[in-house]
C-alpha positions as semicolon CSV with decimal commas, in nm:
position;residue;x (nm);y (nm);z (nm)
1;M;-0,761;2,187;-0,444
2;T;-0,889;2,478;-0,238
3;G;-1,255;2,556;-0,197
4;R;-1,369;2,202;-0,125
5;K;-1,555;2,148;0,198
6;R;-1,418;1,851;0,390
7;I;-1,618;1,731;0,686
8;L;-1,502;1,500;0,963
9;Q;-1,791;1,317;1,123
10;N;-1,817;1,026;1,364
11;C;-2,132;0,823;1,316
12;E;-2,280;0,481;1,377
13;L;-2,309;0,215;1,113
14;A;-2,682;0,209;1,036
15;E;-2,702;-0,089;0,800
16;K;-2,479;-0,363;0,665
17;E;-2,593;-0,600;0,392
18;W;-2,411;-0,873;0,202
19;L;-2,510;-0,853;-0,165
20;N;-2,330;-1,178;-0,246
21;A;-2,024;-1,364;-0,118
22;S;-1,787;-1,093;-0,244
23;Y;-1,968;-0,760;-0,208
24;Y;-2,139;-0,587;0,083
25;R;-2,273;-0,240;0,148
26;L;-2,250;-0,010;0,450
27;R;-2,493;0,273;0,525
28;F;-2,437;0,571;0,754
29;Y;-2,639;0,880;0,838
30;A;-2,415;1,180;0,766
31;P;-2,639;1,464;0,638
32;E;-2,369;1,731;0,625
33;I;-2,139;1,511;0,416
34;V;-2,426;1,399;0,194
35;K;-2,539;1,747;0,098
36;N;-2,187;1,831;-0,021
37;S;-2,131;1,505;-0,214
38;H;-2,129;1,450;-0,590
39;P;-2,082;1,141;-0,810
40;G;-1,717;1,045;-0,839
41;Q;-1,608;1,176;-0,500
42;F;-1,494;0,953;-0,217
43;I;-1,485;0,933;0,161
44;N;-1,196;0,826;0,383
45;L;-1,333;0,578;0,633
46;R;-1,191;0,441;0,957
47;S;-1,316;0,283;1,275
48;P;-1,219;0,525;1,557
49;E;-1,246;0,239;1,807
50;T;-0,925;0,078;1,683
51;L;-0,595;0,183;1,525
52;D;-0,573;-0,146;1,336
53;P;-0,555;-0,077;1,048
54;L;-0,400;0,263;1,116
55;L;-0,476;0,432;0,784
56;R;-0,818;0,530;0,660
57;R;-0,967;0,350;0,361
58;P;-1,077;0,558;0,059
59;L;-1,421;0,446;-0,058
60;S;-1,615;0,580;-0,354
61;I;-1,958;0,713;-0,270
62;F;-2,191;0,436;-0,384
63;R;-2,528;0,595;-0,313
64;C;-2,665;0,877;-0,102
65;N;-2,997;1,040;-0,026
66;G;-3,004;1,413;0,034
67;E;-3,351;1,418;0,186
68;K;-3,291;1,139;0,437
69;G;-2,921;1,211;0,492
70;W;-2,779;0,863;0,438
71;I;-2,470;0,763;0,245
72;E;-2,367;0,414;0,130
73;F;-2,045;0,241;0,031
74;L;-2,004;-0,070;-0,180
75;I;-1,710;-0,282;-0,065
76;K;-1,551;-0,587;-0,221
77;L;-1,386;-0,837;0,009
78;V;-1,024;-0,831;-0,112
79;G;-0,784;-0,758;0,173
80;R;-0,732;-0,707;0,542
81;G;-0,904;-0,371;0,565
82;T;-1,217;-0,481;0,381
83;Q;-1,218;-0,801;0,586
84;L;-1,220;-0,601;0,910
85;F;-1,497;-0,373;0,783
86;S;-1,699;-0,680;0,691
87;Q;-1,692;-0,794;1,054
88;T;-1,856;-0,477;1,184
89;K;-2,222;-0,456;1,279
90;P;-2,489;-0,184;1,303
91;G;-2,416;0,041;1,597
92;D;-2,039;0,027;1,555
93;R;-1,886;0,371;1,523
94;F;-1,685;0,499;1,227
95;S;-1,502;0,818;1,138
96;L;-1,593;0,961;0,796
97;L;-1,382;1,230;0,627
98;G;-1,508;1,387;0,309
99;P;-1,629;1,438;0,051
100;L;-1,284;1,424;-0,108
101;G;-1,165;1,462;-0,467
102;N;-1,346;1,593;-0,773
103;S;-1,654;1,458;-0,947
104;F;-1,781;1,348;-1,287
105;P;-1,880;1,647;-1,509
106;W;-2,208;1,497;-1,627
107;Q;-2,463;1,777;-1,604
108;N;-2,421;1,922;-1,955
109;I;-2,370;1,604;-2,156
110;K;-2,634;1,466;-2,393
111;N;-2,585;1,092;-2,341
112;G;-2,361;0,890;-2,113
113;I;-2,209;0,544;-2,130
114;L;-2,100;0,426;-1,784
115;V;-1,834;0,156;-1,791
116;G;-1,735;-0,019;-1,468
117;G;-1,517;-0,316;-1,389
118;G;-1,579;-0,499;-1,060
119;I;-1,577;-0,262;-0,765
120;G;-1,547;0,015;-1,024
121;I;-1,926;0,012;-1,052
122;A;-1,951;0,181;-0,710
123;P;-1,928;0,550;-0,814
124;L;-2,123;0,473;-1,132
125;V;-2,435;0,371;-0,939
126;F;-2,441;0,716;-0,776
127;L;-2,379;0,876;-1,117
128;A;-2,648;0,667;-1,291
129;E;-2,908;0,754;-1,028
130;E;-2,831;1,125;-1,053
131;M;-2,848;1,117;-1,433
132;I;-3,177;0,925;-1,434
133;Q;-3,331;1,164;-1,181
134;S;-3,240;1,454;-1,411
135;G;-3,413;1,290;-1,707
136;K;-3,110;1,140;-1,883
137;K;-3,097;0,777;-1,994
138;P;-2,743;0,644;-1,945
139;T;-2,620;0,317;-2,090
140;L;-2,435;0,097;-1,841
141;I;-2,166;-0,158;-1,928
142;W;-2,052;-0,348;-1,620
143;G;-1,806;-0,631;-1,588
144;F;-1,765;-0,902;-1,324
145;Q;-1,554;-1,213;-1,298
146;S;-1,857;-1,440;-1,290
147;K;-2,234;-1,455;-1,235
148;E;-2,174;-1,511;-0,862
149;E;-2,029;-1,159;-0,829
150;L;-2,317;-0,973;-0,993
151;C;-2,464;-0,693;-0,786
152;C;-2,686;-0,390;-0,842
153;V;-2,790;-0,509;-1,188
154;D;-3,156;-0,558;-1,091
155;K;-3,158;-0,219;-0,919
156;M;-3,044;-0,048;-1,239
157;K;-3,298;-0,240;-1,446
158;A;-3,570;-0,125;-1,206
159;L;-3,466;0,234;-1,281
160;Q;-3,500;0,152;-1,652
161;A;-3,132;0,206;-1,720
162;G;-3,000;0,028;-2,028
163;I;-2,749;-0,216;-1,884
164;H;-2,510;-0,464;-2,046
165;V;-2,321;-0,712;-1,830
166;A;-1,996;-0,885;-1,924
167;T;-1,838;-1,169;-1,730
168;D;-1,487;-1,304;-1,763
169;D;-1,605;-1,666;-1,765
170;G;-1,918;-1,614;-1,973
171;S;-2,152;-1,731;-1,696
172;Y;-2,377;-1,426;-1,746
173;G;-2,428;-1,184;-2,031
174;F;-2,144;-1,108;-2,270
175;H;-1,845;-1,342;-2,251
176;G;-1,546;-1,111;-2,233
177;L;-1,426;-0,775;-2,108
178;V;-1,629;-0,457;-2,071
179;T;-1,395;-0,291;-2,321
180;E;-1,478;-0,559;-2,577
181;K;-1,848;-0,511;-2,511
182;L;-1,815;-0,134;-2,552
183;A;-1,624;-0,173;-2,879
184;R;-1,898;-0,402;-3,012
185;L;-2,172;-0,162;-2,903
186;L;-2,006;0,133;-3,075
187;H;-1,952;-0,071;-3,390
188;E;-2,308;-0,201;-3,408
189;S;-2,482;0,119;-3,291
190;P;-2,320;0,426;-3,452
191;E;-2,566;0,656;-3,271
192;S;-2,408;0,556;-2,939
193;R;-2,083;0,727;-3,041
194;D;-2,245;1,060;-2,957
195;A;-2,219;0,976;-2,586
196;T;-1,961;1,070;-2,325
197;V;-1,792;0,776;-2,153
198;F;-1,760;0,774;-1,773
199;A;-1,557;0,486;-1,634
200;C;-1,400;0,341;-1,324
201;G;-1,177;0,037;-1,303
202;P;-0,817;-0,086;-1,312
203;N;-0,552;0,084;-1,526
204;P;-0,539;-0,180;-1,804
205;M;-0,912;-0,128;-1,854
206;M;-0,863;0,248;-1,866
207;A;-0,583;0,218;-2,120
208;A;-0,806;0,009;-2,349
209;L;-1,099;0,249;-2,304
210;E;-0,882;0,546;-2,391
211;K;-0,785;0,387;-2,724
212;I;-1,147;0,300;-2,806
213;C;-1,267;0,652;-2,728
214;A;-0,985;0,801;-2,935
215;N;-1,082;0,583;-3,232
216;Y;-1,437;0,716;-3,222
217;F;-1,346;1,074;-3,115
218;M;-1,552;1,037;-2,798
219;E;-1,522;1,239;-2,480
220;A;-1,433;1,034;-2,174
221;Y;-1,367;1,075;-1,803
222;F;-1,194;0,811;-1,594
223;S;-1,212;0,763;-1,217
224;L;-0,885;0,606;-1,104
225;E;-0,838;0,340;-0,841
226;A;-0,533;0,411;-0,626
227;H;-0,388;0,343;-0,281
228;M;-0,425;0,653;-0,066
229;A;-0,310;0,741;0,283
230;C;-0,425;1,096;0,359
231;G;-0,684;1,158;0,087
232;F;-0,609;1,528;0,035
233;G;-0,262;1,562;-0,115
234;A;-0,039;1,575;0,192
235;C;0,146;1,246;0,154
236;A;0,178;1,224;-0,229
237;G;0,135;0,847;-0,202
238;C;-0,115;0,828;-0,490
239;A;0,091;1,004;-0,758
240;V;0,035;0,897;-1,120
241;P;0,227;1,017;-1,428
242;S;0,076;1,255;-1,678
243;H;0,020;1,127;-2,031
244;D;0,348;1,284;-2,152
245;R;0,526;1,164;-1,835
246;K;0,653;1,518;-1,766
247;K;0,472;1,560;-1,434
248;Y;0,266;1,375;-1,177
249;Y;-0,091;1,409;-1,061
250;L;-0,223;1,319;-0,718
251;V;-0,527;1,097;-0,758
252;C;-0,680;1,216;-0,430
253;E;-0,643;1,588;-0,499
254;D;-0,626;1,629;-0,878
255;G;-0,873;1,342;-0,928
256;P;-0,991;1,079;-0,883
257;V;-1,170;1,179;-1,206
258;F;-0,945;1,265;-1,501
259;H;-1,021;1,361;-1,857
260;K;-0,899;1,121;-2,125
261;G;-0,542;1,198;-2,225
262;D;-0,448;1,338;-1,883
263;V;-0,293;1,027;-1,728
264;Y;-0,049;0,766;-1,854
265;F;-0,201;0,423;-1,798
266;G;0,081;0,223;-1,949
267;S;0,104;0,060;-2,289
């Protein structure tokens, strides 16, 4: 989409911190990228010191600070690329390209329910912090596989965000899926149905959320997770079908944030 300012910047890794055995965060100082970034957008990241892996990795913007100029990424250890990133150390150089994609349209909504599954919480932390700073009080529903994978929960509690945690194995919070927790919340608290849902997670989660939001006539916006090569629509490697399956969207260029009913998530 034209009109977006994409910035290519080489910078040193300023901080790396393991939050638990599965998740770690990276911080860089990139003031020009930061001042153009909004919740929901992403950055394509690569180490310029090696061509292995060759392709950049798209990472949601986890947190950023406009005054100090830093930007952070939350990464889950799942594959070769994230394994290589986990072995880096402060002072190592990276190439950042972004911000890319669109963002969550949150400014004019009354209330927000932020639903994230696993690494899908990453863009929602940025969104929650922006909403809280503007005086809004979002409700967070986050899901993890187990208590051992929990991260950022205490940080959100410190900001006085209302947060509900669901775990697959029941080791912490609600025993079940975030979609089940949302359905229960909407059933037990009718006033919460006046909120707009913002979500990020795998397609099956999105499909279930779409049905729940349709049942309660709620507005919703979904940030999609997809494999990307270029990050700005040149390779068409992140195409997803429209809801009526008559055309395709590019997650990197048309998204990653889509309005409910735009994308076909499968039955």
